[in-house]
VEXDREN-2710 file (C-alpha; in Angstrom, 1 decimal):
% VEXDREN-2710
k/r/px/py/pz
1/UNK/-3.4/-18.3/-13.5
2/UNK/-3.3/-14.5/-13.3
3/UNK/-7.0/-14.1/-13.6
4/UNK/-7.6/-16.8/-11.1
5/UNK/-5.3/-15.1/-8.6
6/UNK/-7.2/-11.8/-9.0
7/UNK/-10.8/-13.1/-8.8
8/UNK/-10.4/-16.2/-6.5
9/UNK/-10.6/-14.1/-3.3
10/UNK/-13.9/-12.6/-4.6
11/UNK/-15.3/-16.0/-5.4
12/UNK/-14.2/-17.2/-1.9
13/UNK/-15.9/-14.1/-0.3
14/UNK/-19.2/-15.1/-1.9
15/UNK/-18.7/-18.7/-0.9
16/UNK/-18.0/-17.6/2.7
17/UNK/-21.4/-15.9/2.8
18/UNK/-23.4/-19.0/1.8
19/UNK/-21.6/-22.0/3.3
20/UNK/-22.4/-23.2/6.9
21/UNK/-20.7/-21.4/9.7
22/UNK/-18.4/-24.3/10.5
23/UNK/-16.8/-24.2/7.1
24/UNK/-16.4/-20.5/6.6
25/UNK/-13.0/-20.3/8.3
26/UNK/-11.6/-23.2/6.3
27/UNK/-12.8/-21.7/3.0
28/UNK/-11.3/-18.2/3.8
29/UNK/-7.9/-19.5/5.0
30/UNK/-7.8/-22.0/2.2
31/UNK/-8.5/-19.4/-0.5
32/UNK/-5.9/-16.9/0.9
33/UNK/-3.3/-19.7/0.9
34/UNK/-4.2/-20.7/-2.7
35/UNK/-4.0/-17.1/-3.8
36/UNK/-0.6/-16.7/-2.2
37/UNK/0.5/-19.9/-3.9
38/UNK/-0.6/-18.6/-7.3
39/UNK/1.3/-15.4/-6.7
40/UNK/4.5/-17.3/-5.8
41/UNK/4.1/-19.6/-8.8
42/UNK/3.8/-16.5/-11.1
43/UNK/6.9/-15.0/-9.4
44/UNK/8.9/-18.2/-10.0
45/UNK/7.8/-18.2/-13.6
46/UNK/9.1/-14.7/-14.1
47/UNK/5.7/-12.9/-14.2
48/UNK/2.9/-12.9/-16.8
49/UNK/2.6/-11.2/-20.2
50/UNK/0.0/-8.6/-20.9
51/UNK/-3.5/-9.8/-21.5
52/UNK/-5.6/-7.3/-23.5
53/UNK/-9.2/-7.7/-24.6
54/UNK/-11.9/-5.2/-25.5
55/UNK/-14.3/-4.6/-22.6
56/UNK/-16.4/-1.6/-23.7
57/UNK/-15.1/-1.2/-27.2
58/UNK/-17.1/1.9/-28.3
59/UNK/-15.6/3.8/-25.3
60/UNK/-12.1/2.4/-25.7
61/UNK/-12.2/0.6/-22.4
62/UNK/-10.2/-2.6/-22.2
63/UNK/-9.6/-5.5/-19.8
64/UNK/-5.9/-5.0/-19.8
65/UNK/-4.0/-6.8/-17.0
66/UNK/-0.4/-7.9/-16.3
67/UNK/1.5/-9.1/-13.3
68/UNK/5.2/-8.5/-13.5
69/UNK/7.9/-6.3/-12.0
70/UNK/6.6/-4.0/-9.3
71/UNK/3.0/-5.0/-9.7
72/UNK/3.9/-8.7/-9.1
73/UNK/5.8/-8.1/-5.9
74/UNK/3.1/-5.8/-4.6
75/UNK/0.5/-8.5/-5.4
76/UNK/2.4/-11.3/-3.6
77/UNK/3.0/-9.2/-0.5
78/UNK/-0.7/-8.3/-0.5
79/UNK/-1.7/-11.9/-0.8
80/UNK/0.7/-12.8/2.1
81/UNK/-0.6/-10.1/4.4
82/UNK/-4.2/-11.1/3.5
83/UNK/-3.4/-14.6/4.7
84/UNK/-1.9/-13.3/7.9
85/UNK/-4.9/-11.0/8.5
86/UNK/-7.4/-13.8/7.8
87/UNK/-5.5/-16.1/10.1
88/UNK/-5.6/-13.6/13.0
89/UNK/-9.2/-12.6/12.3
90/UNK/-10.3/-16.3/12.8
91/UNK/-8.6/-16.3/16.2
92/UNK/-9.4/-12.9/17.4
93/UNK/-12.9/-12.0/16.1
94/UNK/-16.0/-13.8/17.2
95/UNK/-18.1/-15.1/14.3
96/UNK/-15.7/-13.7/11.8
97/UNK/-17.6/-14.7/8.7
98/UNK/-18.5/-11.2/7.6
99/UNK/-15.0/-9.9/8.4
100/UNK/-13.5/-12.7/6.4
101/UNK/-15.8/-12.0/3.4
102/UNK/-14.8/-8.3/3.4
103/UNK/-11.1/-9.2/3.7
104/UNK/-11.3/-11.4/0.7
105/UNK/-13.4/-8.9/-1.4
106/UNK/-10.8/-6.3/-0.6
107/UNK/-8.0/-8.5/-1.7
108/UNK/-9.5/-8.8/-5.2
109/UNK/-9.8/-5.0/-5.4
110/UNK/-6.1/-4.6/-4.4
111/UNK/-4.8/-7.3/-6.7
112/UNK/-6.9/-5.8/-9.6
113/UNK/-5.4/-2.4/-8.9
114/UNK/-1.9/-3.8/-9.2
115/UNK/-2.7/-5.9/-12.3
116/UNK/-4.5/-3.1/-14.2
117/UNK/-2.9/-1.7/-17.3
118/UNK/-6.0/0.3/-18.4
119/UNK/-6.8/3.5/-16.6
120/UNK/-10.6/2.9/-16.4
121/UNK/-10.0/-0.7/-15.2
122/UNK/-7.6/0.8/-12.5
123/UNK/-10.4/3.2/-11.5
124/UNK/-12.9/0.4/-11.2
125/UNK/-10.7/-1.7/-9.0
126/UNK/-9.7/1.4/-7.1
127/UNK/-13.3/2.2/-6.2
128/UNK/-14.0/-1.5/-5.5
129/UNK/-11.4/-1.7/-2.9
130/UNK/-12.9/1.2/-1.0
131/UNK/-16.2/-0.6/-0.4
132/UNK/-14.9/-3.3/1.9
133/UNK/-12.7/-0.8/3.7
134/UNK/-15.8/1.4/4.4
135/UNK/-17.9/-1.6/5.4
136/UNK/-15.2/-2.9/7.9
137/UNK/-15.1/0.5/9.5
138/UNK/-18.9/0.9/9.6
139/UNK/-19.6/-2.6/11.0
140/UNK/-16.6/-3.2/13.3
141/UNK/-15.5/0.3/14.1
142/UNK/-15.4/2.2/17.4
143/UNK/-17.9/4.6/19.0
144/UNK/-16.8/7.5/16.7
145/UNK/-16.7/5.4/13.6
146/UNK/-19.3/7.4/11.7
147/UNK/-17.3/10.6/12.0
148/UNK/-14.2/8.7/10.7
149/UNK/-16.2/7.0/8.0
150/UNK/-17.6/10.3/6.7
151/UNK/-14.2/11.9/6.7
152/UNK/-12.6/8.9/4.9
153/UNK/-15.4/8.7/2.3
154/UNK/-15.3/12.5/1.7
155/UNK/-11.6/12.6/1.0
156/UNK/-11.5/9.4/-1.1
157/UNK/-14.6/10.2/-3.2
158/UNK/-13.4/13.7/-3.8
159/UNK/-10.1/12.3/-5.0
160/UNK/-11.8/9.7/-7.1
161/UNK/-13.9/12.3/-8.9
162/UNK/-10.7/14.3/-9.8
163/UNK/-9.1/11.1/-11.0
164/UNK/-12.0/10.2/-13.2
165/UNK/-11.9/13.7/-14.8
166/UNK/-8.2/13.3/-15.4
167/UNK/-8.7/9.9/-16.9
168/UNK/-11.3/11.2/-19.4
169/UNK/-9.1/14.2/-20.2
170/UNK/-6.0/12.0/-20.9
171/UNK/-7.7/10.0/-23.6
172/UNK/-9.4/13.0/-25.1
173/UNK/-6.4/15.2/-25.3
174/UNK/-3.9/12.5/-26.3
175/UNK/-6.1/11.2/-29.0
176/UNK/-5.4/7.5/-28.1
177/UNK/-7.8/4.8/-29.3
178/UNK/-8.1/3.2/-25.8
179/UNK/-7.6/3.8/-22.1
180/UNK/-5.0/1.0/-22.1
181/UNK/-1.4/2.0/-21.3
182/UNK/0.0/0.1/-24.3
183/UNK/-1.4/-0.3/-27.8
184/UNK/-2.5/-3.7/-29.2
185/UNK/-3.7/-5.2/-32.5
186/UNK/-7.3/-6.4/-33.0
187/UNK/-8.6/-8.5/-35.9
188/UNK/-11.6/-6.9/-37.7
189/UNK/-14.6/-8.7/-39.1
190/UNK/-12.9/-8.8/-42.6
191/UNK/-9.9/-10.6/-41.2
192/UNK/-7.5/-7.6/-41.3
193/UNK/-5.5/-6.4/-38.3
194/UNK/-5.9/-3.0/-36.8
195/UNK/-3.6/-1.3/-34.3
196/UNK/-5.4/0.4/-31.4
197/UNK/-3.0/3.0/-29.8
198/UNK/-2.5/3.1/-26.1
199/UNK/-2.0/6.2/-23.8
200/UNK/1.8/5.9/-23.7
201/UNK/1.9/6.2/-27.5
202/UNK/0.3/9.7/-27.5
203/UNK/1.7/12.3/-25.0
204/UNK/-0.8/14.9/-23.8
205/UNK/0.4/18.4/-24.9
206/UNK/1.3/21.1/-22.4
207/UNK/-0.2/23.0/-20.6
208/UNK/-3.2/20.6/-20.4
209/UNK/-0.9/17.9/-19.1
210/UNK/-0.2/20.0/-16.0
211/UNK/-3.9/20.3/-15.1
212/UNK/-4.6/16.6/-15.7
213/UNK/-1.6/15.7/-13.7
214/UNK/-2.7/17.8/-10.8
215/UNK/-6.1/16.1/-10.8
216/UNK/-4.5/12.6/-10.8
217/UNK/-2.0/13.7/-8.2
218/UNK/-4.6/14.9/-5.8
219/UNK/-6.4/11.6/-6.0
220/UNK/-3.2/9.6/-5.4
221/UNK/-2.1/12.1/-2.7
222/UNK/-5.2/11.2/-0.6
223/UNK/-4.3/7.6/-0.7
224/UNK/-0.5/7.9/-0.4
225/UNK/-1.2/10.1/1.7
226/UNK/0.5/13.5/1.6
227/UNK/0.1/16.5/3.8
228/UNK/-2.5/18.2/4.0
229/UNK/-4.7/15.4/2.5
230/UNK/-3.9/13.0/5.3
231/UNK/-6.6/14.1/7.8
232/UNK/-8.7/11.0/7.3
233/UNK/-5.8/8.6/8.2
234/UNK/-5.5/8.9/12.1
235/UNK/-9.3/8.6/12.7
236/UNK/-9.6/5.8/10.2
237/UNK/-7.0/3.7/12.1
238/UNK/-8.1/4.7/15.6
239/UNK/-11.8/3.8/15.0
240/UNK/-11.2/0.5/13.1
241/UNK/-11.6/-2.8/14.9
242/UNK/-9.1/-3.0/17.8
243/UNK/-7.7/-6.3/16.5
244/UNK/-5.8/-4.4/13.8
245/UNK/-7.1/-6.7/11.0
246/UNK/-8.9/-3.9/9.1
247/UNK/-5.8/-1.8/9.5
248/UNK/-3.7/-4.4/7.7
249/UNK/-6.1/-4.5/4.8
250/UNK/-6.8/-0.8/5.1
251/UNK/-3.2/0.3/4.6
252/UNK/-4.0/1.4/1.1
253/UNK/-0.9/3.5/0.9
254/UNK/0.5/1.2/-1.8
255/UNK/-2.3/2.3/-4.1
256/UNK/-1.3/6.0/-4.1
257/UNK/2.4/5.4/-4.7
258/UNK/1.8/2.7/-7.2
259/UNK/-0.6/4.8/-9.2
260/UNK/1.9/7.6/-9.4
261/UNK/4.6/5.2/-10.5
262/UNK/2.7/3.1/-13.1
263/UNK/0.4/5.8/-14.6
264/UNK/1.5/9.3/-13.7
265/UNK/5.2/8.9/-14.6
266/UNK/4.7/7.7/-18.2
267/UNK/1.6/9.8/-18.9
268/UNK/2.6/13.1/-17.4
269/UNK/6.4/13.2/-17.6
270/UNK/6.6/17.0/-18.5
271/UNK/4.3/17.9/-15.6
272/UNK/6.2/15.7/-13.1
273/UNK/9.5/17.2/-14.3
274/UNK/8.2/20.8/-14.0
275/UNK/6.7/20.3/-10.5
276/UNK/9.6/18.1/-9.2
277/UNK/11.2/20.6/-6.7
278/UNK/7.8/21.6/-5.2
279/UNK/6.7/18.0/-4.9
280/UNK/9.9/16.8/-3.4
281/UNK/9.7/19.6/-0.8
282/UNK/6.1/18.6/0.0
283/UNK/7.2/15.0/0.4
284/UNK/10.1/15.9/2.7
285/UNK/7.8/18.1/4.8
286/UNK/5.2/15.3/5.1
287/UNK/7.8/12.8/6.3
288/UNK/9.2/15.2/9.0
289/UNK/5.8/16.6/10.0
290/UNK/4.3/13.2/10.5
291/UNK/7.3/12.0/12.5
292/UNK/7.0/15.0/14.8
293/UNK/3.3/14.5/15.3
294/UNK/3.9/10.7/16.0
295/UNK/6.2/11.7/18.8
296/UNK/3.4/13.3/20.7
297/UNK/0.8/10.4/20.3
298/UNK/-0.3/8.4/23.3
299/UNK/-2.5/6.0/21.3
300/UNK/-0.7/3.2/19.5
301/UNK/-3.0/3.3/16.5
302/UNK/-2.7/7.0/15.9
303/UNK/1.1/6.7/16.4
304/UNK/1.3/3.9/13.8
305/UNK/-0.9/6.0/11.4
306/UNK/1.5/8.9/11.6
307/UNK/4.5/6.6/11.3
308/UNK/2.9/5.2/8.1
309/UNK/2.4/8.8/6.9
310/UNK/6.0/9.5/7.5
311/UNK/7.1/6.5/5.5
312/UNK/4.9/7.5/2.7
313/UNK/6.7/10.9/2.6
314/UNK/9.9/9.0/1.9
315/UNK/8.1/7.0/-0.9
316/UNK/6.8/10.2/-2.4
317/UNK/10.3/11.8/-2.2
318/UNK/11.7/8.9/-4.2
319/UNK/9.0/8.9/-6.8
320/UNK/9.0/12.7/-7.4
321/UNK/12.8/12.8/-7.7
322/UNK/12.6/10.9/-11.0
323/UNK/15.9/9.4/-10.1
324/UNK/16.3/5.6/-10.8
325/UNK/18.0/4.7/-7.5
326/UNK/15.4/6.7/-5.5
327/UNK/12.5/5.2/-7.3
328/UNK/13.8/1.7/-6.8
329/UNK/14.1/2.5/-3.1
330/UNK/10.6/4.0/-3.0
331/UNK/9.1/0.8/-4.6
332/UNK/11.2/-1.4/-2.2
333/UNK/9.9/0.6/0.8
334/UNK/6.4/0.6/-0.5
335/UNK/6.4/-3.2/-1.1
336/UNK/7.7/-4.2/2.3
337/UNK/6.3/-1.5/4.5
338/UNK/3.0/-3.4/4.6
339/UNK/4.9/-6.3/6.3
340/UNK/6.1/-4.7/9.4
341/UNK/3.5/-1.9/9.7
342/UNK/0.7/-4.5/9.3
343/UNK/2.3/-6.8/11.8
344/UNK/2.7/-3.8/14.2
345/UNK/-1.0/-3.1/13.9
346/UNK/-1.7/-6.8/14.8
347/UNK/0.7/-6.5/17.8
348/UNK/-1.3/-3.5/19.0
349/UNK/-4.4/-5.6/18.6
350/UNK/-2.8/-8.3/20.8
351/UNK/-1.9/-5.7/23.4
352/UNK/-5.5/-4.3/23.4
353/UNK/-6.9/-7.9/23.9
354/UNK/-4.7/-8.3/27.0
355/UNK/-4.9/-5.0/28.8
356/UNK/-8.0/-3.5/27.2
357/UNK/-6.2/-0.4/26.0
358/UNK/-4.0/0.9/23.2
359/UNK/-2.5/3.6/25.4
360/UNK/1.3/3.8/25.1
361/UNK/1.8/4.6/28.8
362/UNK/0.7/1.2/30.3
363/UNK/4.2/0.2/31.3
364/UNK/5.9/-3.0/32.3
365/UNK/4.4/-5.3/29.6
366/UNK/7.8/-6.8/28.9
367/UNK/8.0/-8.3/32.4
368/UNK/5.1/-10.7/31.7
369/UNK/5.1/-10.9/27.8
370/UNK/8.7/-11.0/26.9
371/UNK/8.2/-12.7/23.5
372/UNK/5.5/-10.2/22.4
373/UNK/7.8/-7.4/23.5
374/UNK/10.8/-8.8/21.6
375/UNK/9.0/-9.4/18.4
376/UNK/7.3/-6.0/18.5
377/UNK/10.7/-4.3/19.1
378/UNK/12.2/-6.2/16.1
379/UNK/9.3/-5.1/13.9
380/UNK/9.9/-1.5/15.1
381/UNK/13.5/-1.9/14.1
382/UNK/12.4/-2.8/10.6
383/UNK/10.1/0.2/10.6
384/UNK/12.8/2.7/11.6
385/UNK/15.2/1.3/9.0
386/UNK/17.8/-0.5/11.0
387/UNK/20.4/-2.1/8.7
388/UNK/19.7/-5.7/8.0
389/UNK/16.0/-5.2/7.7
390/UNK/13.9/-4.5/4.7
391/UNK/13.1/-0.9/5.7
392/UNK/16.7/0.1/5.5
393/UNK/17.2/-0.9/1.9
394/UNK/14.2/1.3/0.8
395/UNK/15.0/4.4/2.9
396/UNK/18.7/4.4/2.1
397/UNK/18.1/4.1/-1.6
398/UNK/15.6/6.9/-1.6
399/UNK/18.0/9.2/0.3
400/UNK/20.9/8.2/-2.0
401/UNK/19.0/8.9/-5.2
402/UNK/17.1/11.9/-4.1
403/UNK/20.3/13.6/-2.8
404/UNK/21.6/13.6/-6.4
405/UNK/18.6/15.7/-7.4
406/UNK/17.8/18.0/-4.4
407/UNK/20.5/17.7/-1.7
408/UNK/19.0/20.3/0.7
409/UNK/15.5/18.9/0.5
410/UNK/16.9/15.4/1.0
411/UNK/18.9/16.6/4.0
412/UNK/15.7/17.8/5.6
413/UNK/13.9/14.5/4.9
414/UNK/16.8/12.6/6.4
415/UNK/16.1/14.2/9.8
416/UNK/13.1/11.9/9.8
417/UNK/15.3/8.9/10.4
418/UNK/16.3/10.4/13.8
419/UNK/12.8/11.5/14.6
420/UNK/11.5/8.0/13.8
421/UNK/13.9/6.4/16.2
422/UNK/12.8/8.9/18.9
423/UNK/9.0/8.3/18.6
424/UNK/9.3/4.5/18.2
425/UNK/11.7/3.8/21.0
426/UNK/10.0/6.3/23.4
427/UNK/6.6/4.7/22.9
428/UNK/8.0/1.2/23.1
429/UNK/9.8/2.1/26.3
430/UNK/6.7/3.5/28.0
431/UNK/4.6/0.5/27.1
432/UNK/7.0/-2.5/27.5
433/UNK/9.5/-1.2/30.0
434/UNK/9.1/1.2/33.0
435/UNK/7.3/0.0/36.1
436/UNK/4.1/-2.1/35.9
437/UNK/1.4/-0.1/37.7
438/UNK/0.0/-1.6/40.9
439/UNK/-3.2/-3.6/40.3
440/UNK/-2.6/-3.9/36.6
441/UNK/-4.1/-7.0/35.0
442/UNK/-1.7/-9.9/34.3
443/UNK/-0.5/-10.0/30.7
444/UNK/0.0/-13.3/29.1
445/UNK/2.6/-13.9/26.4
446/UNK/2.3/-15.0/22.8
447/UNK/0.8/-18.4/22.2
448/UNK/-0.2/-20.6/19.3
449/UNK/-1.0/-18.7/16.1
450/UNK/0.2/-15.4/17.5
451/UNK/3.8/-16.5/17.0
452/UNK/3.1/-17.0/13.3
453/UNK/1.1/-13.8/12.9
454/UNK/4.0/-11.7/14.2
455/UNK/6.9/-14.0/13.4
456/UNK/6.3/-14.7/9.7
457/UNK/6.2/-11.0/8.6
458/UNK/9.3/-10.3/10.7
459/UNK/11.1/-13.3/9.0
460/UNK/10.4/-11.9/5.6
461/UNK/11.5/-8.4/6.7
462/UNK/14.8/-9.9/7.7
463/UNK/15.1/-12.1/4.6
464/UNK/14.6/-9.1/2.2
465/UNK/16.7/-6.9/4.4
466/UNK/19.7/-9.2/3.9
467/UNK/19.0/-10.8/0.4
468/UNK/17.6/-8.2/-1.9
469/UNK/18.2/-9.9/-5.3
470/UNK/14.8/-11.6/-5.8
471/UNK/13.0/-8.3/-5.2
472/UNK/15.4/-6.1/-7.1
473/UNK/15.2/-8.4/-10.1
474/UNK/11.5/-7.5/-10.3
475/UNK/11.7/-3.8/-9.3
476/UNK/14.7/-2.6/-11.2
477/UNK/13.7/-3.5/-14.8
478/UNK/10.2/-2.2/-14.2
479/UNK/11.6/1.2/-13.0
480/UNK/13.9/1.4/-16.0
481/UNK/11.0/0.7/-18.3
482/UNK/8.8/3.4/-16.8
483/UNK/11.7/5.9/-16.8
484/UNK/12.4/5.0/-20.4
485/UNK/8.8/5.8/-21.4
486/UNK/9.1/9.1/-19.5
487/UNK/12.4/10.0/-21.1
488/UNK/11.1/9.3/-24.6
489/UNK/8.2/11.6/-23.9
490/UNK/10.5/14.3/-22.6
491/UNK/12.9/13.9/-25.6
492/UNK/15.9/13.2/-23.3
493/UNK/16.7/12.1/-19.8
494/UNK/14.1/12.7/-17.2
END
């Protein structure tokens, strides 16, 4: 079931390219629904065990995958938002076959990233997910898409190169038999069992660990992103298709935070512990800096890009604190941020379809599109961490845990909560309230599928903002397991 969930979208993407036009939409929507159903079934069954097989045995590369804990909740949310993105693409984009194929291909890359328990396999899926993102920008992007594409490719490929060098270095200096996180037994030709050690069984010695961690960190910091490696982000979102569909799939933020949690924390515990104050300071600065820049934006897509960057500063603050409560909050924030931020990108796409602009100063939209304004405002409430919505659980837990480690740095990061309310409500007010300009085009309200596209993510944000147990039952044990691995490597508490 796990392998089917990972590769079904890729098979559907190939099928979309060969079936007649009249069946493409049904194939795409059907496969996204089936993938989501598989994810929910795995969730209800408590997750999957580890599946490990030799892939390139002489090099120690394995096909090692598992969907449980944090990776499972990330996979299910990704499958859900892929369904929403495909649903809106069918409605919004003329002849959406190519876009649907790229959405599905990217879903396989993202699900593979979350399932990987082998560093090289993680790298393969990491690179795979970049290709559809680049193609969506190249094919459907705005007039300055080539500049945005070159910037995006340069940052990500530079990060990928550093990550690859770190991956090779980790296996070489640790002396592990494979690139898999955990060891496993293989039966030899003579019938005997041999144990192949994984990376978590052999800690890389200092000071090499620091250098390898910095290489891995830079790659993840591009994706997270963290200041100053965020420069690709605003242009990437601004130049993507105005519908917001590529933005939903292109919000690869999860990959950076997830990579730091699942790989960096158990493999580089000493380095993370040594760099903790500096990294927490950088995370707090990123959160506050991005919120400040977002306040001055007059383009909805750039504003959402900086808002996402600010959220990722909180995620990084939680991860780098190495505190259990803060890391649980970071994973909670990372899991559900895609719901409301993705839906907000689609809301901007609906606005652009109606008035032909993503300018925040259009004014008066609420008078003619009250339902769209109401749902958008509720999604913004989730984004700025209003209690009762999923964003609040994540941000509050991050601040609560990080405060126990670095109170002054956390206090600076907490100012972001005020700044977020300022930029979100100011932009909302200038778009949906104020006076409607004379001669402005009539704005129709939500209809048909648009209700589901905005309403379903909001309903989930409310559900997991009120009832946290299903998500915490997955996240908390996974966090404790990773911290346990890090603590054993440190010889004490992290």
